C-alpha positions as protocol buffer text, in pm:
chain_id: "A"
residue {
  index: 1
  type: MET
  ca { x: 10456 y: 12891 z: 12505 }
}
residue {
  index: 2
  type: HIS
  ca { x: 10187 y: 12716 z: 12297 }
}
residue {
  index: 3
  type: VAL
  ca { x: 9969 y: 12476 z: 12511 }
}
residue {
  index: 4
  type: PHE
  ca { x: 10056 y: 12181 z: 12291 }
}
residue {
  index: 5
  type: ALA
  ca { x: 10435 y: 12220 z: 12333 }
}
residue {
  index: 6
  type: VAL
  ca { x: 10383 y: 12068 z: 12678 }
}
residue {
  index: 7
  type: PHE
  ca { x: 10259 y: 11749 z: 12520 }
}
residue {
  index: 8
  type: GLU
  ca { x: 10556 y: 11714 z: 12288 }
}
residue {
  index: 9
  type: SER
  ca { x: 10790 y: 11617 z: 12581 }
}
residue {
  index: 10
  type: LEU
  ca { x: 10549 y: 11344 z: 12701 }
}
residue {
  index: 11
  type: ARG
  ca { x: 10735 y: 11065 z: 12502 }
}
residue {
  index: 12
  type: ASN
  ca { x: 10549 y: 10779 z: 12669 }
}
residue {
  index: 13
  type: LEU
  ca { x: 10205 y: 10923 z: 12632 }
}
residue {
  index: 14
  type: ARG
  ca { x: 9961 y: 10670 z: 12474 }
}
residue {
  index: 15
  type: GLU
  ca { x: 9631 y: 10846 z: 12497 }
}
residue {
  index: 16
  type: LEU
  ca { x: 9550 y: 11208 z: 12455 }
}
residue {
  index: 17
  type: ASP
  ca { x: 9181 y: 11323 z: 12474 }
}
residue {
  index: 18
  type: LEU
  ca { x: 9131 y: 11705 z: 12454 }
}
residue {
  index: 19
  type: SER
  ca { x: 8777 y: 11685 z: 12340 }
}
residue {
  index: 20
  type: SER
  ca { x: 8517 y: 11947 z: 12431 }
}
residue {
  index: 21
  type: ASN
  ca { x: 8760 y: 12221 z: 12543 }
}
residue {
  index: 22
  type: ARG
  ca { x: 8686 y: 12498 z: 12297 }
}
residue {
  index: 23
  type: LEU
  ca { x: 9040 y: 12481 z: 12166 }
}
residue {
  index: 24
  type: ASN
  ca { x: 9087 y: 12687 z: 11851 }
}
residue {
  index: 25
  type: GLY
  ca { x: 9338 y: 12756 z: 11573 }
}
residue {
  index: 26
  type: SER
  ca { x: 9495 y: 12490 z: 11364 }
}
residue {
  index: 27
  type: ILE
  ca { x: 9542 y: 12126 z: 11458 }
}
residue {
  index: 28
  type: PRO
  ca { x: 9884 y: 12084 z: 11621 }
}
residue {
  index: 29
  type: SER
  ca { x: 10110 y: 11808 z: 11485 }
}
residue {
  index: 30
  type: LEU
  ca { x: 10076 y: 11565 z: 11770 }
}
residue {
  index: 31
  type: PHE
  ca { x: 10117 y: 11259 z: 11545 }
}
residue {
  index: 32
  type: SER
  ca { x: 10494 y: 11216 z: 11603 }
}
residue {
  index: 33
  type: LEU
  ca { x: 10455 y: 11124 z: 11979 }
}
residue {
  index: 34
  type: PRO
  ca { x: 10633 y: 10782 z: 11950 }
}
residue {
  index: 35
  type: ARG
  ca { x: 10390 y: 10580 z: 12163 }
}
residue {
  index: 36
  type: LEU
  ca { x: 10060 y: 10766 z: 12096 }
}
residue {
  index: 37
  type: GLU
  ca { x: 9783 y: 10522 z: 12026 }
}
residue {
  index: 38
  type: HIS
  ca { x: 9471 y: 10724 z: 12074 }
}
residue {
  index: 39
  type: LEU
  ca { x: 9426 y: 11087 z: 11988 }
}
residue {
  index: 40
  type: SER
  ca { x: 9094 y: 11283 z: 12024 }
}
residue {
  index: 41
  type: LEU
  ca { x: 9057 y: 11651 z: 11950 }
}
residue {
  index: 42
  type: SER
  ca { x: 8680 y: 11629 z: 11889 }
}
residue {
  index: 43
  type: GLN
  ca { x: 8417 y: 11889 z: 11958 }
}
residue {
  index: 44
  type: ASN
  ca { x: 8659 y: 12196 z: 11970 }
}
residue {
  index: 45
  type: LEU
  ca { x: 8694 y: 12495 z: 11731 }
}
residue {
  index: 46
  type: PHE
  ca { x: 8987 y: 12394 z: 11521 }
}
residue {
  index: 47
  type: GLU
  ca { x: 9015 y: 12519 z: 11171 }
}
residue {
  index: 48
  type: GLY
  ca { x: 9219 y: 12449 z: 10867 }
}
residue {
  index: 49
  type: SER
  ca { x: 9352 y: 12122 z: 10750 }
}
residue {
  index: 50
  type: ILE
  ca { x: 9457 y: 11798 z: 10931 }
}
residue {
  index: 51
  type: PRO
  ca { x: 9830 y: 11804 z: 10955 }
}
residue {
  index: 52
  type: VAL
  ca { x: 9893 y: 11475 z: 10769 }
}
residue {
  index: 53
  type: THR
  ca { x: 10106 y: 11492 z: 10463 }
}
residue {
  index: 54
  type: PRO
  ca { x: 10396 y: 11288 z: 10302 }
}
residue {
  index: 55
  type: SER
  ca { x: 10646 y: 11445 z: 10527 }
}
residue {
  index: 56
  type: SER
  ca { x: 10456 y: 11380 z: 10852 }
}
residue {
  index: 57
  type: ASN
  ca { x: 10642 y: 11173 z: 11100 }
}
residue {
  index: 58
  type: ILE
  ca { x: 10336 y: 10972 z: 11224 }
}
residue {
  index: 59
  type: THR
  ca { x: 10379 y: 10719 z: 11496 }
}
residue {
  index: 60
  type: SER
  ca { x: 10318 y: 10360 z: 11390 }
}
residue {
  index: 61
  type: ALA
  ca { x: 10145 y: 10296 z: 11731 }
}
residue {
  index: 62
  type: LEU
  ca { x: 9846 y: 10520 z: 11626 }
}
residue {
  index: 63
  type: LYS
  ca { x: 9519 y: 10312 z: 11652 }
}
residue {
  index: 64
  type: THR
  ca { x: 9252 y: 10590 z: 11669 }
}
residue {
  index: 65
  type: PHE
  ca { x: 9208 y: 10944 z: 11596 }
}
residue {
  index: 66
  type: ASN
  ca { x: 8902 y: 11158 z: 11629 }
}
residue {
  index: 67
  type: PHE
  ca { x: 8892 y: 11511 z: 11494 }
}
residue {
  index: 68
  type: SER
  ca { x: 8507 y: 11516 z: 11464 }
}
residue {
  index: 69
  type: MET
  ca { x: 8292 y: 11818 z: 11513 }
}
residue {
  index: 70
  type: ASN
  ca { x: 8542 y: 12102 z: 11442 }
}
residue {
  index: 71
  type: ASN
  ca { x: 8557 y: 12335 z: 11140 }
}
residue {
  index: 72
  type: LEU
  ca { x: 8832 y: 12161 z: 10946 }
}
residue {
  index: 73
  type: SER
  ca { x: 8878 y: 12229 z: 10575 }
}
residue {
  index: 74
  type: GLY
  ca { x: 9110 y: 12130 z: 10301 }
}
residue {
  index: 75
  type: GLU
  ca { x: 9160 y: 11776 z: 10190 }
}
residue {
  index: 76
  type: PHE
  ca { x: 9227 y: 11465 z: 10385 }
}
residue {
  index: 77
  type: SER
  ca { x: 9369 y: 11165 z: 10212 }
}
residue {
  index: 78
  type: PHE
  ca { x: 9386 y: 10811 z: 10358 }
}
residue {
  index: 79
  type: PHE
  ca { x: 9687 y: 10764 z: 10142 }
}
residue {
  index: 80
  type: TRP
  ca { x: 9908 y: 10946 z: 10409 }
}
residue {
  index: 81
  type: LEU
  ca { x: 9808 y: 10696 z: 10661 }
}
residue {
  index: 82
  type: ARG
  ca { x: 9925 y: 10398 z: 10453 }
}
residue {
  index: 83
  type: ASN
  ca { x: 10197 y: 10277 z: 10688 }
}
residue {
  index: 84
  type: LEU
  ca { x: 9987 y: 10271 z: 10991 }
}
residue {
  index: 85
  type: THR
  ca { x: 9925 y: 9896 z: 11021 }
}
residue {
  index: 86
  type: LYS
  ca { x: 9745 y: 9929 z: 11372 }
}
residue {
  index: 87
  type: LEU
  ca { x: 9503 y: 10195 z: 11266 }
}
residue {
  index: 88
  type: GLN
  ca { x: 9146 y: 10080 z: 11366 }
}
residue {
  index: 89
  type: LYS
  ca { x: 8925 y: 10401 z: 11397 }
}
residue {
  index: 90
  type: ILE
  ca { x: 8905 y: 10734 z: 11201 }
}
residue {
  index: 91
  type: ASP
  ca { x: 8641 y: 10984 z: 11285 }
}
residue {
  index: 92
  type: VAL
  ca { x: 8640 y: 11317 z: 11105 }
}
residue {
  index: 93
  type: SER
  ca { x: 8265 y: 11358 z: 11097 }
}
residue {
  index: 94
  type: GLY
  ca { x: 8093 y: 11693 z: 11135 }
}
residue {
  index: 95
  type: ASN
  ca { x: 8354 y: 11894 z: 10935 }
}
residue {
  index: 96
  type: ALA
  ca { x: 8144 y: 12021 z: 10648 }
}
residue {
  index: 97
  type: ASN
  ca { x: 8431 y: 12193 z: 10465 }
}
residue {
  index: 98
  type: LEU
  ca { x: 8662 y: 11894 z: 10485 }
}
residue {
  index: 99
  type: VAL
  ca { x: 8710 y: 11712 z: 10155 }
}
residue {
  index: 100
  type: VAL
  ca { x: 8773 y: 11332 z: 10225 }
}
residue {
  index: 101
  type: ALA
  ca { x: 8948 y: 11172 z: 9932 }
}
residue {
  index: 102
  type: VAL
  ca { x: 8811 y: 10813 z: 9921 }
}
residue {
  index: 103
  type: ASN
  ca { x: 8896 y: 10712 z: 9560 }
}
residue {
  index: 104
  type: PHE
  ca { x: 9217 y: 10518 z: 9535 }
}
residue {
  index: 105
  type: PRO
  ca { x: 9172 y: 10260 z: 9247 }
}
residue {
  index: 106
  type: SER
  ca { x: 9506 y: 10091 z: 9287 }
}
residue {
  index: 107
  type: TRP
  ca { x: 9590 y: 10106 z: 9651 }
}
residue {
  index: 108
  type: SER
  ca { x: 9503 y: 9870 z: 9934 }
}
residue {
  index: 109
  type: PRO
  ca { x: 9575 y: 10005 z: 10281 }
}
residue {
  index: 110
  type: SER
  ca { x: 9785 y: 9810 z: 10537 }
}
residue {
  index: 111
  type: PHE
  ca { x: 9536 y: 9872 z: 10817 }
}
residue {
  index: 112
  type: GLN
  ca { x: 9207 y: 9711 z: 10884 }
}
residue {
  index: 113
  type: LEU
  ca { x: 8965 y: 9978 z: 11018 }
}
residue {
  index: 114
  type: LYS
  ca { x: 8704 y: 9883 z: 11251 }
}
residue {
  index: 115
  type: VAL
  ca { x: 8530 y: 10219 z: 11267 }
}
residue {
  index: 116
  type: LEU
  ca { x: 8521 y: 10483 z: 10983 }
}
residue {
  index: 117
  type: VAL
  ca { x: 8304 y: 10785 z: 11052 }
}
residue {
  index: 118
  type: LEU
  ca { x: 8273 y: 11041 z: 10766 }
}
residue {
  index: 119
  type: SER
  ca { x: 7914 y: 11178 z: 10806 }
}
residue {
  index: 120
  type: GLY
  ca { x: 7889 y: 11558 z: 10744 }
}
residue {
  index: 121
  type: CYS
  ca { x: 8206 y: 11568 z: 10543 }
}
residue {
  index: 122
  type: ASN
  ca { x: 8248 y: 11646 z: 10166 }
}
residue {
  index: 123
  type: LEU
  ca { x: 8339 y: 11304 z: 10009 }
}
residue {
  index: 124
  type: ASP
  ca { x: 8515 y: 11327 z: 9669 }
}
């Protein structure tokens, strides 16, 4: 059993912090936990892309996520987070191979970020 399968059954979980555990592989899709507000997987050894796509079932309760200081790559787009009205903090810093798409000329997000940390990323 994959270590993250345990968390999928925790339907009332509001905060999950697995920072600094030397976890590796790809980031699991934990966004669908219905009450999850805070997710931190920072300072691990995750590789690949952030599992946020048009088909992602992201909980609308999500307020913060922190994937900083991993080895993430691919493209991360804020557009896929457009329905998250409670989102306040995004930290994907320290992922030199992660391309963060920041140019959306005709789009205004429904969320009002209080913290956005993109240092050490590749901004488009």
